[in-house]
C-alpha positions in Angstrom: 5.2 -54.9 -50.3 4.5 -52.3 -47.6 5.2 -49.6 -50.2 2.8 -51.1 -52.6 0.1 -51.3 -49.9 0.6 -47.6 -49.1 0.3 -46.8 -52.8 -2.9 -48.9 -52.9 -4.4 -47.1 -49.9 -3.6 -43.7 -51.4 -5.2 -44.7 -54.8 -8.3 -45.8 -53.0 -8.5 -42.6 -51.0 -8.0 -40.6 -54.2 -11.2 -42.1 -55.5 -12.9 -42.3 -52.2 -16.5 -42.0 -53.4 -16.1 -44.9 -55.8 -14.2 -46.9 -53.1 -16.9 -46.2 -50.5 -19.6 -47.5 -52.8 -17.6 -50.7 -53.4 -16.8 -51.2 -49.7 -20.5 -50.6 -49.0 -21.6 -53.3 -51.4 -19.1 -55.8 -49.9 -20.1 -55.0 -46.3 -23.8 -55.3 -47.0 -23.2 -58.6 -48.8 -21.1 -59.8 -45.9 -23.9 -58.9 -43.4 -26.6 -60.4 -45.5 -24.9 -63.7 -45.8 -24.0 -63.9 -42.1 -27.4 -62.7 -40.7 -29.2 -65.2 -42.8 -26.6 -67.9 -41.9 -27.2 -67.1 -38.3 -30.9 -67.3 -38.7 -30.7 -70.7 -40.4 -28.4 -71.9 -37.7 -31.0 -70.8 -35.1 -33.7 -72.7 -37.1 -31.6 -75.9 -37.4 -30.7 -75.9 -33.7 -34.3 -75.4 -32.5 -35.7 -77.9 -35.0 -33.2 -80.4 -33.7 -33.9 -79.6 -30.1 -37.7 -79.8 -30.7 -37.4 -83.3 -32.2 -34.9 -84.7 -29.7 -36.0 -83.1 -26.5 -39.3 -81.3 -27.0 -41.1 -84.2 -28.7 -39.2 -86.7 -26.6 -37.7 -88.7 -29.5 -34.1 -88.8 -28.2 -31.0 -89.2 -30.3 -31.4 -92.9 -31.2 -34.4 -95.2 -31.6 -34.3 -99.0 -31.4 -36.9 -100.9 -33.4 -37.4 -104.6 -34.2 -35.6 -105.5 -37.5 -37.9 -104.8 -40.4 -40.0 -102.1 -38.7 -38.8 -99.3 -41.1 -39.8 -101.3 -44.1 -43.2 -102.9 -43.1 -43.9 -101.6 -39.7 -46.3 -99.0 -40.9 -48.4 -101.6 -42.7 -48.4 -104.2 -39.9 -46.9 -102.6 -36.7 -48.1 -105.4 -34.4 -45.9 -107.8 -36.2 -42.8 -105.9 -35.0 -43.5 -105.4 -31.3 -40.6 -105.8 -28.9 -41.6 -108.3 -26.2 -41.2 -107.3 -22.5 -38.2 -109.6 -22.0 -36.4 -108.2 -25.1 -37.2 -104.7 -23.9 -35.6 -105.3 -20.5 -32.5 -106.8 -22.2 -32.1 -103.9 -24.6 -32.7 -101.3 -21.9 -30.2 -103.0 -19.6 -27.5 -103.2 -22.2 -28.0 -99.6 -23.3 -27.7 -98.3 -19.8 -24.3 -99.9 -19.4 -22.9 -97.2 -21.6 -22.1 -94.2 -19.6 -22.9 -91.9 -22.6 -26.6 -93.0 -22.4 -28.7 -90.9 -20.1 -32.1 -92.5 -20.6 -33.8 -95.4 -22.4 -37.5 -95.2 -22.5 -40.1 -97.5 -24.2 -42.9 -96.3 -26.4 -45.9 -97.8 -28.1 -47.8 -96.1 -30.9 -51.5 -97.0 -31.0 -54.6 -96.0 -33.1 -58.3 -96.5 -32.8 -61.5 -94.6 -32.2 -62.1 -91.9 -29.6 -65.7 -91.2 -28.5 -67.4 -88.5 -26.5 -70.4 -90.8 -25.9 -72.2 -89.6 -29.0 -69.8 -89.5 -31.9 -66.5 -91.1 -32.6 -63.4 -90.2 -34.6 -60.0 -91.8 -35.5 -57.1 -91.1 -33.2 -53.3 -91.8 -33.4 -51.5 -91.8 -30.0 -48.1 -92.2 -28.6 -47.9 -94.3 -25.4 -45.0 -93.1 -23.3 -43.8 -93.0 -19.7 -44.6 -89.4 -18.7 -41.9 -89.0 -16.1 -39.2 -90.3 -18.4 -40.4 -88.0 -21.2 -40.3 -85.1 -18.8 -36.6 -85.9 -18.1 -35.9 -85.8 -21.8 -37.8 -82.5 -22.1 -35.7 -81.1 -19.2 -32.5 -81.5 -21.2 -33.7 -79.0 -23.8 -32.0 -75.6 -24.1 -33.2 -72.2 -25.5 -36.8 -71.5 -26.2 -37.9 -75.1 -25.6 -36.8 -74.9 -22.0 -38.6 -71.5 -21.5 -42.0 -72.2 -22.9 -44.9 -74.5 -22.0 -46.4 -76.1 -25.1 -49.7 -77.4 -23.6 -52.7 -76.3 -21.5 -53.7 -78.3 -18.4 -51.6 -80.5 -16.2 -48.9 -83.1 -16.6 -49.6 -86.7 -17.4 -48.7 -89.1 -14.7 -47.2 -92.6 -14.8 -49.6 -94.1 -12.3 -52.8 -92.3 -13.5 -53.4 -94.4 -16.6 -56.6 -92.7 -17.6 -55.1 -89.2 -17.9 -54.5 -88.3 -21.6 -53.5 -85.4 -23.7 -55.4 -84.4 -26.9 -54.5 -82.1 -29.8 -56.7 -79.1 -29.8 -58.2 -80.0 -33.2 -59.2 -83.5 -31.9 -60.7 -82.0 -28.7 -62.7 -79.4 -30.8 -63.9 -82.1 -33.2 -65.4 -84.1 -30.3 -66.4 -81.1 -28.2 -64.0 -82.0 -25.4 -62.3 -79.7 -22.9 -59.9 -80.1 -20.0 -61.2 -82.7 -17.5 -63.8 -84.0 -20.0 -64.3 -87.8 -20.1 -63.9 -89.8 -23.3 -63.8 -93.5 -24.4 -60.9 -94.9 -26.4 -61.6 -98.0 -28.5 -59.2 -100.3 -30.4 -58.6 -103.9 -31.4 -56.1 -105.7 -29.1 -53.1 -107.5 -30.5 -55.3 -110.6 -30.6 -57.9 -108.9 -32.7 -60.5 -108.4 -29.9 -62.3 -105.1 -29.4 -61.2 -103.2 -26.3 -62.3 -99.9 -24.7 -60.9 -97.8 -21.9 -62.2 -94.7 -20.1 -60.0 -91.6 -20.5 -59.9 -88.1 -19.0 -58.5 -85.1 -20.7 -55.6 -83.8 -18.6 -54.0 -81.6 -21.2 -54.5 -79.9 -24.6 -51.7 -79.2 -27.0 -51.0 -77.9 -30.5 -50.1 -80.5 -33.1 -46.7 -80.0 -34.8 -48.3 -81.1 -38.0 -51.5 -79.4 -39.2 -52.7 -82.5 -41.0 -52.7 -84.4 -37.7 -54.3 -81.7 -35.5 -57.6 -83.6 -35.4 -56.1 -87.0 -34.7 -53.3 -86.8 -32.2 -53.3 -88.0 -28.6 -50.6 -88.5 -25.9 -51.2 -91.3 -23.4 -49.3 -93.0 -20.6 -47.6 -96.2 -21.8 -49.7 -98.3 -19.4 -52.9 -96.9 -21.1 -51.6 -97.9 -24.5 -50.6 -101.4 -23.3 -53.9 -101.9 -21.6 -55.8 -100.8 -24.7 -53.8 -103.2 -26.9 -53.8 -105.9 -24.1 -50.0 -106.3 -24.4 -46.9 -105.8 -22.3 -44.8 -105.2 -25.5 -43.6 -101.9 -27.1 -42.8 -100.9 -30.6 -39.6 -98.8 -29.9 -37.1 -97.7 -27.3 -35.9 -94.1 -27.3 -32.3 -93.6 -26.3 -31.1 -90.2 -25.0 -27.4 -89.4 -25.0 -25.3 -87.0 -23.1 -23.9 -85.4 -26.2 -24.7 -85.2 -29.9 -21.1 -86.1 -30.9 -21.6 -89.6 -29.5 -24.4 -90.6 -31.8 -22.4 -92.5 -34.4 -20.1 -94.3 -31.9 -23.0 -95.3 -29.5 -25.1 -96.5 -32.4 -22.2 -98.8 -33.6 -21.7 -100.0 -30.1 -25.3 -100.9 -29.5 -25.7 -102.5 -32.9 -22.8 -104.8 -32.3 -23.7 -105.6 -28.7 -27.3 -106.3 -29.3 -26.5 -108.5 -32.3 -24.1 -110.5 -30.1 -27.0 -111.0 -27.7 -29.1 -112.5 -30.5 -31.5 -109.6 -30.8 -32.7 -108.7 -34.3 -33.0 -104.9 -34.1 -32.4 -101.8 -36.2 -31.3 -98.5 -34.8 -32.2 -95.2 -36.4 -30.7 -91.8 -35.8 -32.9 -88.8 -35.1 -32.2 -87.3 -38.5 -33.5 -90.4 -40.2 -36.8 -90.1 -38.4 -37.3 -86.4 -38.8 -38.3 -85.8 -42.3 -39.5 -82.2 -41.4 -35.9 -81.3 -40.3 -34.4 -82.7 -43.4 -36.8 -80.9 -45.8 -36.5 -77.6 -43.9 -32.7 -77.8 -43.9 -32.6 -78.6 -47.6 -34.9 -75.6 -48.3 -32.8 -73.1 -46.2 -29.5 -74.5 -47.6 -30.9 -73.8 -51.1 -32.0 -70.2 -50.2 -28.5 -69.6 -48.6 -26.8 -70.7 -51.8 -29.1 -68.3 -53.8 -28.2 -65.4 -51.4 -24.5 -66.1 -51.6 -24.6 -66.2 -55.4 -26.4 -62.9 -55.5 -23.8 -61.4 -53.1 -21.0 -63.0 -55.3 -22.4 -61.3 -58.4 -22.8 -57.9 -56.7 -19.2 -58.0 -55.3 -17.6 -59.2 -58.5 -19.4 -56.5 -60.6 -18.6 -53.8 -58.1 -14.9 -54.7 -58.0 -14.6 -55.0 -61.8 -16.2 -51.6 -62.2 -14.0 -49.9 -59.6 -10.7 -51.4 -60.9 -11.7 -50.9 -64.5 -12.3 -47.2 -63.9 -9.1 -47.0 -62.0 -7.2 -48.5 -64.9 -8.8 -46.0 -67.4 -8.0 -43.0 -65.2 -4.4 -44.2 -64.4 -3.4 -45.3 -67.9 -0.5 -42.8 -68.1 0.6 -43.7 -64.6 0.8 -47.4 -65.6 2.8 -46.3 -68.7 5.2 -44.2 -66.5 5.7 -47.2 -64.1 6.4 -49.5 -67.1 8.9 -46.9 -68.4 10.7 -46.9 -65.1 11.2 -50.7 -65.4 8.3 -52.0 -63.3 7.3 -55.4 -64.6 3.9 -56.5 -65.7 3.6 -58.8 -62.6 4.1 -55.8 -60.3 1.4 -53.8 -62.1 -1.1 -56.7 -61.6 0.0 -56.9 -58.0 -0.7 -53.2 -57.5 -4.3 -53.5 -58.7 -4.8 -56.8 -56.8 -3.6 -55.2 -53.6 -6.1 -52.3 -54.1 -8.9 -54.8 -54.8 -7.8 -56.9 -51.8 -7.9 -53.8 -49.6 -11.4 -53.2 -50.7 -12.4 -56.7 -49.8 -10.7 -56.5 -46.3 -12.2 -53.1 -45.4 -15.6 -54.2 -46.7 -15.5 -57.4 -44.7 -14.4 -55.6 -41.5 -17.3 -53.1 -41.8 -19.5 -56.1 -42.7 -18.5 -57.8 -39.4 -19.3 -54.6 -37.5 -22.7 -54.3 -39.3 -23.5 -58.0 -38.5 -22.7 -57.4 -34.9 -24.8 -54.3 -34.8 -27.8 -56.1 -36.3 -27.3 -59.0 -33.8 -27.2 -56.6 -30.9 -30.3 -54.8 -32.3 -32.2 -58.1 -32.4 -31.2 -58.8 -28.7 -32.5 -55.4 -27.6 -35.6 -55.4 -29.8 -36.5 -59.1 -29.0 -38.8 -59.7 -32.0 -41.1 -62.7 -31.9 -42.6 -65.0 -34.6 -44.5 -68.2 -35.0 -42.3 -71.0 -36.5 -43.7 -73.6 -38.8 -43.3 -76.4 -36.3 -44.9 -74.6 -33.3 -48.1 -72.6 -33.0 -47.2 -70.1 -30.3 -45.1 -66.9 -30.6 -41.4 -67.5 -29.7 -38.4 -65.2 -29.7 -36.8 -64.7 -33.1 -33.0 -65.1 -32.8 -29.9 -64.8 -35.0 -26.8 -66.7 -33.9 -23.3 -65.4 -34.5 -21.6 -68.3 -36.2 -17.7 -67.9 -36.1 -17.3 -70.4 -38.9 -19.6 -68.5 -41.2 -17.9 -65.2 -40.4 -14.4 -66.5 -41.0 -15.4 -68.2 -44.2 -17.2 -65.1 -45.5 -14.2 -63.0 -44.8 -11.8 -65.3 -46.6 -14.2 -65.8 -49.6 -14.9 -62.1 -50.1 -11.2 -61.1 -49.9 -10.2 -63.8 -52.3 -13.2 -62.9 -54.5 -12.1 -59.3 -54.5 -8.5 -60.2 -55.6 -9.7 -62.6 -58.3 -12.3 -60.1 -59.6 -9.5 -57.6 -60.3 -7.6 -60.0 -62.4 -9.1 -59.1 -65.8 -8.8 -55.3 -65.6 -5.4 -55.5 -63.9 -4.1 -57.9 -66.6 -5.4 -55.5 -69.3 -3.5 -52.6 -67.7 -0.2 -54.6 -67.4 -0.2 -55.7 -71.0 -0.9 -52.2 -72.4 1.7 -50.8 -74.8 4.0 -48.3 -73.1 3.7 -45.8 -76.0 -0.1 -46.0 -76.1 -0.3 -45.7 -72.3 1.9 -42.6 -72.1 0.0 -41.0 -75.0 -3.4 -41.8 -73.5 -5.7 -38.8 -73.0 
């Protein structure tokens, strides 16, 4: 086998210009696949971090049973009472894998500046507990501040945050006063004074003129209730999501609580749609690379077969079997794939280092400020790309190699 490999290397060197073009095509394809794969991995990681930690949604969310089906139509029907909330929270915290369980209450109503009013949608949360969830973020989420103004406080119920679009619509700025109005759970009209503590960019453009963030006590006072509509569960590690969910479902059911538990992926439609889109683009890029590599290999090996027809005839005359002829060209093709992939690895690493040095920035679709653009080196993608391209190179040589092996010895020796 070593002899055949040496012969293969010599044949590639003999036609070095053609070999270099083929190796270049393979290496560029390798780099393209892995750079885009690293970018998509960066996107997935930060979208996940944004939803779980940045937006304070945690890994799991506990709702009253039926909320996912009819909760949007009649959310007040699926509120979790204070006693139930304490039971759920206490049971969840018994699991050492659970870092935090925090209640939330989504509310809606009218926000007024004293002259005009507009619709608002708000999330009532415990500010200190949400800050703890935020603090677990890594990467760009831990390095950037995504609001203007000051933090909301647990004991300052009137301090609220407004999306910049909502603030602009009502002519409000930091420290401005406003009035929030909404029906209570009993159907009576209620109003509370509020002060703008912070302004933030909405993650969804369609909600930029509607979103508010308020302390949980503010939301409960406005709705005149001590209930909540969900409990957010933060875990110490992503890998525990399935097992903790099963444990909580079984345990809470035994306690007679009718609840449903959703994973973060089920609640983040934006993540799912973005991942589906990038996965589709990745497939298109890989198919294009596949076609380029296959055509380059077939062209190179076909030209080698034409130029070495008399050589093949001589080998067959000396008793070399057809199988060995096919192996010879397969080895040459495999060597092209190996060398192209190795150079592709080096090119991928060079681009990655260049990005680290250059530090480009961009504005992702889910945030409105400039953040560093990164590309991750994903070992799984690199290994898979290497194996795929080498195998692809060997397979692509099958047709021209088989043609050479089955050539008539007389015709091969007489070929001009």
